[in-house]
N, C-alpha and C positions, 0 to 999 in steps of 0.2 A: 402769714403768706410771704413768699419771696418778694423782694423789691423789684425783680425783673422776671421775665418769663423764659427761664432757661431749661425747664424740664419738658421740652417738647418732643413729640414723636412725629414721624412722617406719616403720609396717608396710608401706609401699610401697617402702622403701629410700631415700627421699629424706632428705637431711640437714635436720634441723630448724633453724629460725631461732631467734634469741634470744627473740622473742616467743612462739614455740611452746614453748620449753623452760622459760620462766619461770626464768631464771638457771641452767638445767641441773638443777633439782631437782624438777620436777613429776612426779607419778606417771605421767602420759601420756608424758613424756620418758623415764622409766626403763623404760616398756614397750617402748621402741625400742632399749634397750641389750641386746645379746645376753648370755646367761648366762655364756658363756665369758670375759667380761671380768672375772669375779670370781675372786679368788685361790683356788687350790685346786680349780678346776673346769676341767679340760682338755677337749679335743675329744670324747673318748669319753664322759666323764661328762656333758658338755653335751648330747650326743646322747640319752643315756638320760633326762635331766631333761626335755628338750624333748618326748620321746615321752610323758612322764608329765604333760605340760601346763604345764611350767615352762621356758619358752624365753627369758624376759627377766628382768632384774633386778627389775622390778615384781612379776612373778609369783612370783619367789623370795622377796621380802619379804612377800608375802601368804601364804607357807607358814609358818603360825604354830605355836608350840609346842602340843602336845596337853595338856601338864601341866608342872608345875614341881617341882623339888626344892629344899628349903631345909635346909642342914645344921643350922640352929638348931631345926628341927622334927622331926628324926629321933628316933625312940624308942630308948632304951637297950634292948638285948636282954634285960637282966635284969628290965625292968619292962614289956615289951610286952604289951598286952591281947590276949587270945585271941579268935579268931572275928571280929575287926574288920579293916577295910582299914587297913593301916599301912605306913609307910615306915621301913626300917631300913638302916643302913650298916655296913660293916666291911671287913676284909681277908680274902681267900680263903686259908684255911689248908690245905685238902686238896680234891682233885678226883678223882673216880673215874668211869669210864665202862664200862658193861657191857650186853651184848645180852640182853634178857629173852625175846625171841621172834623169829621170822623178820623181822618188820617193825617191831619196837619196840626202841629203845635208850634206856636210862635213864642220866642224868647226875646224880650227887650231888656237892654241894659243901658244905663246912663253912666258915661265915663267922663271924668273931669280932670284937667291938668293944671288948674289954677288960673288959666287964662280964659277958658270957656268950657263948654260941655258938648258932647255928641251922643246921640242915641244910636245904638247899634241893634240891628234886628236880624235874628236867625230863625229859620224854619227847620230846626234840628232838635228833636225832643231829647237827644242824648247829650247835648252840650252841657258841660258843667261850668258854672261861673258863680262866684260868690261876692257879696259886698265886701269891700275893703281890699280886694286883690289889686295888685299892680299888674296891669296887662298892656299889651301892645297890639294894635289893630292895623291891618294892611288891607287896603281896598280903595274904592272910590267914594269920596264924600260928596253929598248932594244936599240941597235945601229941600225940606219937606214941610209945608205949612209954616215956613219962616224959620224953621229950626234945622240945625245940622244933623244929618243922618247918614249912616253907612249900612248898606244891605249886605248881609252875609259876608262880612270881612273875615280874613284869616285872623286867628287869635293866637297869641303867644304870651307867655308869662315870664317876667323877670324874677318874681318872688321865689325865694329859696335857693337861688343860684348866685347870690351876691359874691361869694368867694371866687367865682369863675368869671363873672361878667361885669363887675363894677368897674366903670371907666374903660371898658374894652368892648370890642365887637362881639355880639352874641350870635353863635351859629344856630340856625333853625334846621333840624333834621327831618326828613320824611319819616313818618311813622312806620315802624317795621316790627314784626313779631310781638305786637301788642304794646310796644314801648313808644310812648310819645317823646317829643323832642326834649322836654325837661328831664325825663328819666334817663334818656340816652346821654345827655350832656355829662353827667357825673361819671358814668361808666366809661365814656369815651376818654375823658381826662385821665382816668386811672389806667386804661389800656395804653394810651399814648405815652404817658410818663414811664411806664414799666417796660415799654418796647424800645425806647430810644437809647442810643442812637441807632437809626435804621440804616444799614449798610447799603451803599449804591452799587449795583452790578453793571451799570452802563459806564464805560470808560470815560474819564474826564475830558479827553480830547473831543469826544462826540458831543458831550454836554456843552463844551465851549463853542463848538462849531454851530450848534443849533440854538445857543443862547438859553439853555434850560437850567433851572435851579437844581440843586442836589435833592435826592429822594427824601432824606431826613427833614430838610427844610420844607419840602413840599407837604409832607404829612403834618408837620407842626403848624404850618401856616394855614392849610386848608381847614383844619379843625379849630384852631384858636389864633386867629390873626390879630396882630397888634394894630394893623391898619387895613381897612376893607379893600383898599386898592392893591394890596399884596396878594389877594386871593386868586386873581387871574393867572398870575405866573405859576402859582402852586397847582392850580387846576390844569394848566397846560402840561406840566410835567407828568402828572398822573394820567392824563389822557394819552400822552405820548407812550407811556409805559404800557397802557392797555392795548393800544394799537400795535406796539412792538411785539407783545406776546403773540398776538394773532398772526402778524406778518412773519415772525420768525418761525412759527410752527408751519405755516404754509410753505415758506421757502425751504425749510428743512425737509418737509414731506416731498416737495417737488424734486429736491436733490436725491433723496433716497429712492423715490419711485421712478424717476426718469433721468435726471442729469447724470447719475452715477451708473446707469444701466446701459447695456448694449442693446441697440435697437435692431429692427429688421432692415435688411438692405433693400432699398428701393431705388430704381433708376428714375431718371427725370426726362420728361418730354420725349417719349418714344413714339412709335408708330401710332399706337392707339390715341395718344394725346393729340397728335397732329391731325389724324383722320377725324376725330371728334370736333376739334376746333374748326377745321376747314368746312365742316358740314353745318356749322351753326348758321341759322338764317338771319342773325343779327350781330351787331358789333358789341363786344363786351365793354362795360364802362371802365373808367380809369381805376375806380375802387376795386372792381372785380379783378382786373389785371394785377393790381398791387397785392391783393390778398392771395391770389393764385401763386405769385412768386414767393410770398412768405411761407405758404404751406409747402410748396415743392422744395424750397431750400431746407425746411425742417425735415422733410422726408428723406432728403439726400444725406443728411448728417448721420454720424454713427450712433448718436443717442436717440431714443424714441421721442417723437413729437408729443407735445402736451399743450394744445392750443384751443382757445375758444373763438369760434366764428360767430359774430353777432351782426345782424343786419336788419335794416328796415323791412317792413312787410312789402313783399314783391320786389326786393332789391336784386334778386338773382343769386341767392345762396346755393340753390340746387345745382346749377351749372358748375359752380366751384367744387361742390362735393363730388359730383360725378367725375370730374377731372382727377381729383385726388384718388378716388376709387380705381379708376382706370390705370393710373400710374402704378398702384400697388399690384393690380392684376397682371400688368405687363411685366412686372418684376417677378412673376411666378408665385405670387402670394394671393390671398383672398381678402375680401372686404366684408364688413358687417355694418349694417345700419339699424340701430335700435331706436324705436319711437315709443312715446308713453301710451299711445292708444292704437288699437287695431286700425281705426279709420285713417290715422296719419301714416301708419306703416304701409297700408294699401296704397295710399296716395304716392308715397315715395317709390314703391315698386312700380306702379303704373307709369309714373313720370319718367323713371329710368328706362323702363321697357320701351316707351315711345321714343326717348332720346337716342337709344341704341339703334332702333329701327331707322330713324331719320339719318343717322350717321353711317348706316351700312355696317354696323358692328353686331347686329343680332345674329344668333346661330340659327341653323335650320331646325325646323320643328319635326319631331318624329312621333310616331304612334306609341302609346304606352307599352305595347308589347315589345317594341324594339328598344326600349329604354335600358334593358339589362346590359346592352353592349356599350353604353355610353362611357362607363368608367374605364373601359379598355383604351379609350382614345382621349382621356382628359389631359394627357401630356402634349397633345397637339397644340401648337402655338395659338393663342387667342386671336392673333392677327389674321389667322386663316379660318379657324373654326367658329369665331364669334365669342362674345362674352355671355356666359351663362349665369342667370340670376334666379333666385328662388325666394318666395314669400312664405314664411313660416307663421301660420295662424292656427291655433287650436290643434286639431288632430290631423290636419292635412297640409300639404305643401303645393303651392302653385309655382310653375317655372315658365320660362320663356323658350324652352326647348323641347317640351313634351306636351302633347295635346291632353287636356283635362288635368285634374288634380291627381297627385300621387300620395301615397301613404307617408305619414310622418317618419316612419322607420326608414323608408327608402331615402327620403330627403336628408335625414341625419347621416345616413351612410355616404351619400354623395358629398355632404359637407366634410365629412371626415377624410374621404379619399381625394378631395380636391376637384371633383366633377363640377360642383357649383362654385362659381367665382365670387359672387357677391350674394350675401344673405340679408333679407329684410325681415324684421319682426318686432315684437314687443319684448317684454321681460322673458318671453319664451326662449330667447336666444341665450339667456344666462342660466337656464335650468340645468340640473344635473343630466348628464347623458348627451349634452350638446358639445361636440368637439370639432375644431377646425383642423384641416390638414396643415395649413400654414397661414395663420391670420396676420396680414400685413398692416391693416388699418381698421380701427373701430371708430365708427361715427355714432355719436349719441345726440339725437335731435331733441329740442326743447329740454335740454339737459337739466334745467333747474327743477324738473319734476323727478329727477333721480337722485338718490343719495350717492355719496362717494363709493360706498361698498359695491353698489350695483355696477358702477362704471369700472371699478377695479376687477370685479368678477368677469365682466365681458373681456377686458384686456387680457386677463389671465387664461382665457379659453384657448389660447394658442398652444398647440402641441409641438410646433416647430421651434427653431432657435431664435432667440432675441425677443425683446419686449415690443409688441406692436405699437404703431403710432396711434395716438388718441386725438380725435378731432371732435370737440363738443360744439354744438351749434344751437342758436336760439334766434327766433324772430321777435323776441321780447327785448327791446333795447334796454340796456342796463346803464344807469348813470356811472360815470367813471369811478366815482368814489365808492359806490356799492360794489362794482366789479372788483376793485382793488381789495375790498374787505372780504368778500365772499369767495372770490376766485383769484386770490393773490398768488396761488401756485401755478397759474396759467399764463401763457402768452396770449394776448388778445388781438384779433384781427377784426376790423370793422368795415362794413359796407354801408355807407350813408347815401351815396349817389344812386338815384333811380334810373332805370333804363330809359333810353330816348323814347319819347312819345307817351310815357306814362303820365296821366293827369291826376290831380288830387280828387279824392272822392268828395262829392258835395254832401255836407252834413246838415240835417235839420232837426230841430227839437219840436215835438208835438205832445199834446196831453195823452196820457195812457188810455183815456176813454175815447180817443178819436178813431174808433174802428171804421166808420164809414169812409173817412179820408184815407186811411191805410188801404182799405179794400179797393178804392178807386185807383190808387197808385199801383196796386198789384195788377189790376185789370189792364191798366194802360201799359205797364211794362210787358206783360205777357202778350198783349195785342201787337207790340212792336217786335215780337219774336225773341224777347230776352227772358231771363230766368230770375227767380227770387229766392232769397233766404228769409225765413221768419224765425227769430230766436227767442226762446222763453227761458226764464231762470229755473223752472221746475219741470220735472217729467210728468207728475200727476198733481192734481189739486191737493192742497193741504189745509187742514183746519187751523194750523198754527201759523202759517205764513200767508200773508195777503199778497199773493203774486200770481201771475199768469202761468199756467202749465202748458207744455207742448201738446199733450193729448187733448186737453180741452180746446185749445186754439185750433188744432187740426180739425176737430169735430165742427167747431163754429165756422171755419172758413169753407169747409166742404159744403155746408148748407148755404152760406152766404154767397159763394161764388161757384156754382155747380159746373160752370164751363171751364174751370181751371183744374189742371191735373195736379193735385196736392199729394205729397207723401210725407210720412213721419219718420224721424230719425232720432234715436237717443241711445245712451250708453248701455241700457239694460236689454237691448235687442241682441239676438244671437249674431255671431260674427258673420255668418253667411248672409243673414238678412241685411246687416249694415253694408256689407260689400255690394250686395245686389242693388240696394237703393242708390248708393253712390255711383255705381256703374251706369244705372239707368238715368240718373241726373246728368252725368257727363255726356251721355248720348242724346240728351234733350228729350227723353221720353217722359220726364217729369218737369212741370212748369215751375212749381214752387215747393221748396223743402221746408217743412216746419220741424224745428229741432231744438235741442239744448245746445250748450256750448261745446258739444262734441265736435263741432265743425270749426272751432276757434282757430286752429292752426293747420297749415299744410294742405288745405282744400283749394285746388286750382281749377276753377270752372270759368274760363274766359267769357262765356256768354251770360254769366250772372251779373246783373247791374243794379239790383235793388236789395238792400239789407234792411230788414225791420227788426229792431231790438226792443222787446217789451220789458217794462220795469228796468229801464237802462240805468237808473240811479242805483240799482242793487249790485251792479258789476263794478269791478275795479277798472281804473283808467286804462291800464295796459291791456286788459281783457277786451274792453270796448274797442280799443284801437286795433287789436288783432281781428276782431269780428268785422270791423269796418273794412279791413284789408282783404276780405274774401270777395269783394265786388270791385268792378272797375279794372279788372286785370287783362281785359282785351282791348279792342279798338274803341269801345263805347264808354262814355263817362259813367261812373258809378254814383249811386245815391245811397246814403245811410239815414234812416229815420230813427231817431232816438225817442221812443215813446216812454214818457216818465212824468211823474208828479213828485218831484223830490221833497222829502220831509225833513231833510237834514242839510246843514250848510255844506258838509262834505259832498253830499250827493249833488247839490247845486254847483259846486266847484268843478266836479268831474264833468257834468254836462256842459258847463260853460267852456271848460278847457277843450273838449272835443269839438265844440263849435268854432273855436278860434284857431285850432292848429291841426295839421296833418303830419307833423313832425314827431315820429315815435320817440326820438331821444329827448326832445323837449317834454313830451307828455310823461315819459318815464321819470323825469326829475320832478315834475309837478305831482305825480302820483306818490313819489317818495315824500314830498313835502306834506301832502295831505295825510298819508297813512302814518307818517313818522317812521323811523327806522325799525321800530318794533324788534322782533327777533330777526336781526339782519341775515342770519344764516337760514332762517325760515324754511320754506318748502325746498330750498336748494340743498340745505344740509340740515335735515330734521334733527332736533335734539340739542342743538347748540344754544348756549345761553345768550340773553340779551347783553349788549354792551352796558356796563354799569355807568360809565362816565362819559365816554366819547359820543359825539354826534357826527356821523360821517359827512353831513352837509356842512355844518357849522365849522367842523374841525378838519376840513379836507387838507389843509396845509400840513398839519401834524400827521395825518394819515400818510401823505406822500413822503414825509421825512422818515417815518417809521418803516415804510416800505423800502426806501433806499438803504437805510441802515441795516435792515435784516438781509437784504440781497448782498450787500457788500460783505457782511460778516460770514454768511454761508458760502459765498463764492471764495472768500479768502481761506477759511478753514471751518468746515461744518462740525468739527470736534473741538473747537476752541473753548476755553473756559467761559467766555462771554456767551456763546451760543448755548452751551450746556446749562449755564445759570438761568438764562431766559426760559429754556425748555423745561427746567425744573419748576419754575413758576407756572408755566402753562399747565403742567400735569396737576400741580397742587391747587391752583386757583380756579381752573375751569371745570374740575370735577369730571362728570360723565361726558361733558362736551369735548374734553381733551381727546376722547377716543376718536371723534371725527377729525379734530385738528391734527392729530399725530399719526393716525393709522396709515399704513402703507398698503 
């Protein structure tokens, strides 16, 4: 076999040229070398590794140690501290294995190092350990009946790897593709030796400015460090590279999709803007004023807007969005608002309809028979005819200028000829056959529930000239580090300040079984003339999930509290049924609404003051905060009852965090700490892979540095060799995820 790995092909199978391979040592080149070229990895093992996401030498080199062992740092058993995490080593003197119950097997081993002995205990029937082995144990040491003992410690072996680890730090790798750390070690040594020197694609001046080591040094040190203290700097460099690939892809996509495109011409602060602002019965907060200025400045520029608007629950994002929509409408364009659920789309439509009426901007309403003449007059200025809006759900369309519903066909025709100024809907707005006369701005609410493709399809619905402005919005606060990672191609506007007079919701935790207490609170709230939400995690009872269902709770409450007007709401109901229930709830014809999380966002019923959440420990922290935000939106203080009996530490932490804070941005960070970053692209960008090395909370400074480097590079020259080299790595290392990162 060759001493190096020069016969690589790219991801399409084509042989790379010398300029592509950078003397055969670039990471992009190594991404084209199949893993079975490495010594010790045959066809079967290569198949398992590929299934685990390691199909190339580059991906193998990026499988870094989870920790290190250094013989010089091992504790003597005679002086090991009790109750602390320690690492000890020695020779296995005795092993016993016995069954202690039907499904439990205990393995005991006595290990000695010449100074003393320790008994290690595992409840793992598959653990293999033999007398005479030289092993290393990591865990807590305790005294048990006067003897030193370790329960379920991590076990590693020195034996058989002396050529690699004698007198050196030993890397311990996470098991992958059926290969334990000891087997990985030899193959990693072979892969690294034959891949070096690994060429650096980041310019030296950038590395010097950031104080980062070279790429070749980073790979060598992360796998086989001479000194354990050197591994931090090696890891920093590889984490920076990982963040840089993501940030460069996002900045490049933003450039291709927006920065280099011609936008739609929008005027700023016209008559509609001033009439709407003047009619507001309240004073906008400083945050709202700032965000409005940011959005209107974007809309005035020749390039299309690409902005994320995030705000605390009840912070007043809707007013900001209506101003942006009116700005586009007055510029003789249309607006579109897409929501993830019909319930939320209806709420947006009703809220806008009411706001237009209050501002004197609603059009006259005509009978359905006279509607055929409307398109003849759609060129009349909106300042005189009013702003026409339409709600697209299912097979019918509701408007604010025609009595009753109209057919979907007629609604689509009015959208295409410009009769409808602003359209509201779900994914129905991006279906084939939906065309706009001149789409000026597309608003996507709770946009983390949509993929990039859906947002781009909505944007591309415009049949007029120019790329429409795109405003993404969410009431789910996003930690800055996560926003930078997932939405690095967006400008971000944030509303944290709450409107004057808004008070925090009072939050209480009660046992899940406290039905009588909950029932009394419901009765008291209804007697005061207020309304109630009762939220359950399931629609129907389940044999597999021990949690309360909305249908069962609805039935229980109707029997327990016959004087209260209850209604049921969940996602499996027909669109017209859901709309009718919400309409009656807003008109106070319903006292208490029993539902699933379909009411999580966008529901604005100022008279609702009590939120009951059953099995609250089953919900995510941001979801709990969203549900809590449905009450206390009027003049009366809201109360949220968290009914739960947490069975996990994470569930307890979520409940505790809700009791201690009403700050959505703080809770979002706590939620991220509890869940871990997981697939950081998650529901926001389905299909993207987890970060292999970086942690967006721990490594936030490296993330910020990568963000700045990528922005500077793309702004200076999006076709520079540096940008192209990084983008080549994106395509080769991210696999299918690159389709999300790079698609336009």
